[in-house]
Each structure stands twice: as structure tokens, then as C-alpha cells.
N, C-alpha and C positions, 0 to 999 in steps of 0.2 A: 380767826384774823387771816387775810392772803397775805402771800409772802409776795411784794410787788417783782423778786428777781426770781420766782417762779416763771420759766418760760413754757409750762404746759409740755415739756418733752421734746420742744422743737429740736433744740441743741443735739441732743440724744439721736434723733430721725434726722438729722441731717450726718451727724457722725456713721450712721447705719449706711446712708446712701452713699458718701465717701468710701468707705470699705468695698462696698458692692461694687463701684465704679473700678475702685484699685483693681479687685478681682477682673472685673470685665477687660480691662485692659491688658493684665497679666495674659488671661486666655485669649485674647486677640492676638496679642503679638506672639503665644507660643503657636497658635494655628498657623501666623505668618512665616514663624521660623520653619516649622514644621513643612509647608506646603515650598517654601525655598529650596530648604535640603531635599523633599522628594523631588522637586523639578531639576534641583543639580543633578543629584544622584541619575535620576533618570535620562539627562542630557550626556552624562558620564556612560551609562552603561551602552547607549546607542550610540556614543560617538566615538568608543574605544573597542578595542579588541575583547573578545571575550575570555580570552587569556588571561586578561586583566582582573589580578588578587581581588583588589576594589569593587572592581564589575562583579565578580562573583559573589563576593558578600552582600553587596545589594539585591542581587537575583535572589539570595536565598532566604530575604525579609520580603522583597516587595513583589507580589505576582504580578511581573508585567508580561505583557504579550509578546509573543515571537512573530506569529502570523494567525490570521483568522481567516478560515474555510468556512463559507456560509455561513452557517450560526456556533460552528466549532471554533474556539479559543488555543492556539497551542502556545502555553508558557514558556518565556525565556526558561525557567528553571529546568522543563522537559529536552529544551534544545542545549543545555549546559550538560546535562547528562549525557544527551549523544557526543557532544565534543569532547567531554572527558573521558570516555570511553574510547574515540579513537584514537585522542591524544596518549593514553594509556599504553594503546597498541602499539602506535608507533614508537614509543619510548622506549617497550620492551622487545621489539623485534629488531634482528641483527638486519643491518643495513638499510632499514626502512627509511624510508625519506618523507617527512610529513608534507603532505599538500598546503599549498600556501590557505591563506585564512578566508579568500573569496570563493578557493574552490571546496575548500570544506564548508563553507556556508550555504553554497548554493546545492551542495549535496545531502547537506541535514537537513536544510529548509525541502526540499522536495521530496526526501524519504517522509517527512511527517505530515507535508501535504498529503501524499499518495495514501498513506494510511488513514489520515482523516477521511478523505474521500470514500474509501474500501469502508470504513466503519459505518458510514454515511450512508452508501451503499444497502449493506447488509442490515441496518435497523429500517430502511424503505422497504425490504424485500421481506423481513421477519426471519432474518437469517442470524442464530446464535454460535458463539464458538462454542465448539464439540471440546469437553476438556478431557473427554476418554482418547481424542486423537492427540490432543496436547500431549497427555502422557507417553503414548505411542510413539509417537515422534521425536521426544526428548529420548526417551528409552533407546530407538534406533542410533540416534544422533552419538549419545553420552556412551555408550557401549562400542564404538566402534575406535579404531585403533588401540590405545594401551589400556583402556577399560573407563571405568566411570570417574575413578577417584582420581587418576589424572588429568581427566577430561575435567572437573571441577577446578583442581590447581590451576589449569591453562586458563579457565574462567577467570581465574583470581588475580593470576598473574599479567596477564595482556589484557584482560578489559576492567578488573575492578570488579567483577560482577561474583554474585552468588549462584547457587543453582537455580533459585526463583525469580533473581532478578535477569537471568537468560531466560526463562521462559516466558515474563511476562515482555521483555525486551525484543525478544526475535522470534521464541517459537510460536508464540499466539499470533503474531502477525502473519508469520508464515502460512500455519495452519487455517488462520482465518482466511486467508487469501485464496486456498486452495479450497476451501469450502465454496468460497465467492465464486470462483472460476468452474467449479462444478456446477453449480445452482444456473451460471448463464449458460454454459455449454448444453445444457439439457432444455433450457427453458425454452418455446417454443416463439414467445413475443418477442424475445431478443435474438432468434437466430432467423425471424420472418422473412426477412431480405433474402438470406440464402437457400433459406427451404424454397422459396419462388426462383431463383437461380436455378438450380438442380432440378425443379421440377419441370421448368420451362427446356430446360436441356433434354429432359428423357421424352418430354414433348415431340421436341424437334427430329429425335433419335428414332422416336416409334412410328413417326411420320413420313421415314425413309431418309431423312438428310444423313449427309456423311459423318461416319464418328468422329475423324480427325479433324475435320473443319469445326463441327460443332465443339470440342474439345479445345482447338486453337481459340476460339473465340471465348470460349467460357474462363480457359487462364491467362488470355491477354488482361485480364482486369485487376490481376495481383503481380505484385513488385518483385516476386519472388518466380523464379523460373519451376513449371511443374510439368514432368514428363507424361506425356501421356501413353509413352509405349514402356510396359515395363520390362519387358523382352519375357524369357523363360525365368520363372523363380520355382526353386522348391517349394511344394507343397506345405511340407513341413515347418517352414518357415514363416509360412502367412499368416496372419492374426486369425484368431478363430471367428471374427467377423466377416472375414473375406471368405475364408472356407466356408462357412455356412453359408454364403450367400452364392456361390458358385457350384457347391456339389452337385447339385442337379441339372446343371446347364449342359447342352451340346454345345460340340464347336459352333461359334457365329452365332450363339444366343447373347443375350446382355440379360444383366440383372435389372432389380428395380433401383430406387434408390437405397441404399445402405447408410447407415448411421455409424462413423466410425469412432463415435466417440467426439473426436476435436475438428471431425469434417463430414460433411455430406458424398458419397462418391457413388458411381456406376461403372460397373466392369462389362467388357465383353470378353468372352470365353475366346481368343483365337485358335489355339491349340494345345496341344498335349502330347508329352512323351514321356513314356515308362521305360526307365530303366532300373534293370533287376527289383529290386526292394523301392527305390525311387520314383518319386513322379513329379515330374515339371510341366507348369500351364504358363502359357504364354498370355498375359493380361493385356487389355487395354484401359484406360480409365480417363474419366473425367472426374474430377474434385473441386470440391468447395469448402475453403477452411471457414469454421465457424468462427463467429466474433467470442472473441476471450474476456475474461476480466480486463486484461491490459487497454483492449480495444472500448470497452466501457469507461474505464476511467479515464484515458484521453477524451473520449465524448463529454464526460461529465466536466473535466479540468476547463473546456471551451466554455461552459456555461457557468462555471463556478466563480462566486465573490471573492477574491482571495486577496487579503491587505497583508501585505510583507512590513513589517515595523522593522525591522532590522536592514540598511541599507549597505550594500559592497562600499 
């Protein structure tokens, strides 16, 4: 016998559908609430001082960007870590006046941007951090003054850092920057313009042009004053590179191009005076400073795509 009241499960199916709709609405509502909360929280972080306690709580939860350099994003958490270290330093230092918020922001962002650029340059050139140099550098720094234990305590009091945090935040950056600078100083592709300048100067001198005239023209390309006439110098106080380059010269002779590490140079042996056991030499020079890491970073910043999410 067929039950006329039997709806074939339609009522039950409707109840299930209604329950699904209620759950869907709850999920949608929850998503909306989270989006609104996230939007308000983000606006709060970017619209208020980094010293704000609520902003710092949000930063610890949400991976918000502080600045993007090419394909590298620096998080607000990294920015906050730098800020807290500086803040802690000024709180614990006697008579130290905390810089303004805008000054701190500019300093921290510039530092983080430069670090990112240097890392990108290192990756591009296949340079990796030398951990042995890190340990050596730390050992040298930490052993100065009153010893390693006192140094560790000062790190904790002044910056709130452990030994490992200091290495990661400071030593790694310094050592890697030194490595990158050494790389660029010895890289002929980087120094090609400087090499051409010094070689052209040598050609002119060999061709008979006046040393001072050539030196004046070459040195005039630089903002710093470079003395062409070094006067009499104690031979014992000159660098090994200079001594080696002039040791076989006669008065009036010139060197070839000399690589001084941080510059290229040409020396002219003008005169010599021997006093007892001391030897003094009168030298003229033309010097071309090499392109440094700082120069390369400056050039890279001009071409970099930088997006600052924090505004003054």
C-alpha cells in the first residue's frame, strides 16, 4: 500500500539544502569579517607609528611587506626587528636622544634596501657568504675591550640580541659586503673604465706629454683632491706594491700601471736621498680610484624597482 503522505524524501532533502546554505552563509560572513579585520589592521599598521603596541602585534601575525626591491620583499617583521634594536639602544644609552620617527624610518629602510641590493649582486655573481670569515670577524670584534663575556652582555643590554642574532644581523652583512667589495675591486669587467683611463694616461706619458699636465687632467675627473706630487717619502713607510714597482727605477723613470688594490697608479721616480740607514724617495703619481661596491650599489639603485609600503 502506497503512503500518500510520503514525499519521496523531498522534505529531508530540502532540510539538508537549507543547512548547507546556512553553513555557506556563515563561511561567507566569516570570510567577510576576516577581510574587514585584515583591511582595518593593515590600515592601522601603515597609518600609525611602528612603536604602537597594536601595530606590533599585527606585524607579528601578518606577513606584511615594508619594502620591495626588484623581486625581494622585506617584511614589516624585519623592519620592526631593526626598529626595536635601535629603540633599545637609545633607551639604554646615557644621554642618547632618539631620532624622529621619519629619520628612523628612512635610515632603516635605506639599510634594508642596501642589504637586499648587495645580496642580489652576490647572487648574480655567484658569491656566497664565507662563514670562516664571519667567525674570524666576530672573534676579533668580541675580544676587543673587556672580553667576550662583557661583549655578549652589552649586546643583550643595548640591543636585546644574542650572540647569534648579532652575527646574523650585523656580522653577516659586514663580511658579505667586504667580500663583494673585494670581488668588484679585482673584477676587470667592473673596472674596465678605470683601466682604460689609466692605460690612456700611460700612453700619453710614453708619448712624451708632461707628467703634471696628464695628472691634472686625470685627477680633475674626481670630486676629491688628489695630490700628484708626493714629495719625499720614507721608503720603509710605502706599501709593498709601491716599493716593488719602483725598486729597479732610475731617477726620471716611470713605472707601468701599478695595481694598488683600491686604485690603479703610475709613479715617476723624481729623486732619492739616503740619510744613514734611511732612504727617502721623491715620487710623482697619477692615480685612478677603482669602482667600489658602494659605486656599484648606487648604480644598481638607479635601475632598481623599489616599492616602499611605509610612508612618512
